[in-house]
C-alpha positions as CSV (number, residue, x, y, z in Angstrom):
1,M,18.6,55.6,5.8
2,S,20.3,58.8,4.7
3,L,23.6,59.6,5.1
4,L,23.3,61.9,8.4
5,E,20.7,59.5,9.9
6,R,24.1,57.0,9.5
7,I,26.4,59.2,10.9
8,N,24.6,60.4,13.8
9,N,23.8,56.3,14.1
10,D,27.9,56.0,14.0
11,M,28.7,59.0,15.8
12,K,26.4,57.3,19.2
13,Q,28.2,54.3,18.2
14,A,31.5,55.6,18.7
15,M,30.7,57.8,21.7
16,K,29.6,54.2,23.6
17,N,32.7,52.2,22.2
18,K,35.1,55.3,23.2
19,E,36.3,55.3,19.9
20,K,38.3,59.2,20.2
21,D,39.5,59.2,17.0
22,K,36.3,57.8,14.6
23,L,33.6,60.2,16.8
24,S,36.2,63.2,16.0
25,V,36.3,62.3,12.1
26,I,32.6,62.2,12.2
27,R,32.0,64.9,13.7
28,M,33.9,66.8,11.4
29,I,32.0,65.1,8.7
30,K,28.9,66.3,9.8
31,A,29.9,69.4,10.4
32,S,30.7,70.1,7.1
33,L,27.6,68.3,5.9
34,Q,25.4,71.0,7.8
35,N,27.9,74.1,7.4
36,E,27.6,73.0,3.6
37,A,23.5,72.7,4.5
38,L,23.3,75.8,5.8
39,K,25.1,77.8,3.4
40,F,22.9,76.3,0.5
41,G,19.8,76.9,3.0
42,H,18.1,73.7,2.0
43,E,18.7,69.6,2.8
44,L,21.7,68.6,0.7
45,T,21.1,66.0,-1.8
46,D,23.1,63.1,-2.1
47,E,25.3,64.8,-5.1
48,E,25.9,67.6,-2.8
49,E,26.7,65.0,0.2
50,L,28.9,63.4,-2.0
51,T,30.9,66.4,-3.6
52,V,31.3,67.5,0.6
53,L,32.8,63.8,0.6
54,T,35.0,64.0,-1.9
55,R,35.8,67.2,-0.5
56,E,37.3,65.7,3.0
57,L,39.1,63.0,1.2
58,K,40.4,65.2,-0.6
59,Q,42.1,67.4,2.1
60,R,43.4,64.6,4.2
61,K,45.0,63.0,1.0
62,D,46.3,66.3,0.6
63,S,47.6,66.6,3.9
64,L,48.8,62.8,4.4
65,H,51.2,63.7,1.1
66,E,52.5,67.0,2.8
67,F,53.4,65.6,6.1
68,D,54.5,62.4,4.3
69,K,56.9,64.9,2.5
70,A,57.8,66.2,5.9
71,G,58.4,63.3,7.2
72,R,55.9,64.0,10.1
73,D,55.1,59.9,11.0
74,D,52.9,60.9,13.8
75,L,50.3,62.7,11.5
76,V,51.1,61.1,8.7
77,E,49.1,58.0,10.6
78,K,46.6,60.2,12.5
79,I,45.5,61.1,9.1
80,R,45.3,57.4,7.3
81,T,43.2,56.3,10.5
82,E,41.2,59.8,9.7
83,L,41.2,58.2,6.2
84,K,40.1,54.8,6.4
85,Y,36.8,56.5,8.6
86,V,36.4,59.4,5.4
87,E,36.3,56.2,3.4
88,L,33.5,54.6,5.0
89,Y,31.1,57.2,4.0
90,M,32.1,57.2,0.4
91,P,30.5,54.8,-2.0
92,E,32.5,52.1,-3.7
93,Q,35.0,52.7,-6.1
94,L,35.2,51.8,-9.4
95,S,38.3,49.4,-10.1
96,E,40.9,51.1,-13.1
97,E,39.4,48.8,-15.6
98,E,36.0,49.9,-15.1
99,V,37.3,53.9,-15.4
100,S,39.3,53.1,-18.1
101,E,36.2,51.6,-20.1
102,I,34.5,55.1,-19.0
103,V,37.1,57.0,-20.4
104,K,37.3,54.9,-23.6
105,Q,33.6,55.3,-23.9
106,A,33.9,59.2,-23.3
107,I,36.6,59.7,-25.7
108,S,34.3,57.9,-28.8
109,E,31.3,60.2,-28.0
110,T,33.5,63.3,-28.0
111,G,35.6,62.3,-30.9
112,A,38.9,63.7,-29.3
113,S,41.6,62.6,-30.8
114,S,44.6,63.9,-28.6
115,K,46.2,65.7,-26.2
116,A,44.9,69.3,-26.8
117,E,41.1,67.8,-26.6
118,M,41.8,66.5,-22.8
119,G,39.7,68.8,-21.2
120,K,36.4,68.1,-23.2
121,V,37.1,64.0,-22.8
122,M,37.7,64.6,-18.8
123,A,34.4,67.0,-18.6
124,A,32.6,64.1,-20.0
125,V,34.1,61.5,-17.7
126,M,34.2,63.5,-14.5
127,P,30.4,63.7,-13.9
128,K,30.3,59.9,-14.6
129,V,33.0,58.9,-11.9
130,K,32.2,61.8,-8.9
131,G,33.2,60.2,-6.1
132,K,33.6,56.6,-7.0
133,A,37.2,57.4,-8.8
134,D,40.3,59.7,-8.1
135,G,40.3,62.5,-10.1
136,S,44.3,62.0,-11.3
137,L,43.6,58.5,-12.1
138,V,41.2,59.3,-14.6
139,N,43.5,62.2,-15.9
140,K,46.1,59.7,-16.0
141,L,44.0,57.0,-18.5
142,V,42.8,60.3,-20.4
143,Q,46.5,61.0,-21.5
144,Q,47.4,57.1,-22.0
145,H,44.3,57.2,-24.3
146,L,45.0,60.1,-26.4
147,S,48.3,59.3,-27.2
């Protein structure tokens, strides 16, 4: 089942169950996917869908951080709920140990030995973990292994 089919099914179910918050998030995700497809002029590939989902997730995480910093507890809860629903469509996340192994492998492949070569390592790691690990975690692990 494609992501769009899954979203449509979940949207119908959310309507039947009168889940307003879930329905709202699903509609936003669907709109983002459709806008991206229009922009590219073709059906989205799995990787392009993942890019859209990752962007949606990142936007909400950034909003959560800002609202939390501003003390807007009402909006923090709303964003946390939205995050929960967006994460339903994301691939299973890699553990810190799994990401660490990928980072070690990339360091040996690129021959990097200092923090000055961090960009090379990040460029090698990110395509492998796209959508499966947070970029800040990857960044932290690369810095740890290169120090």
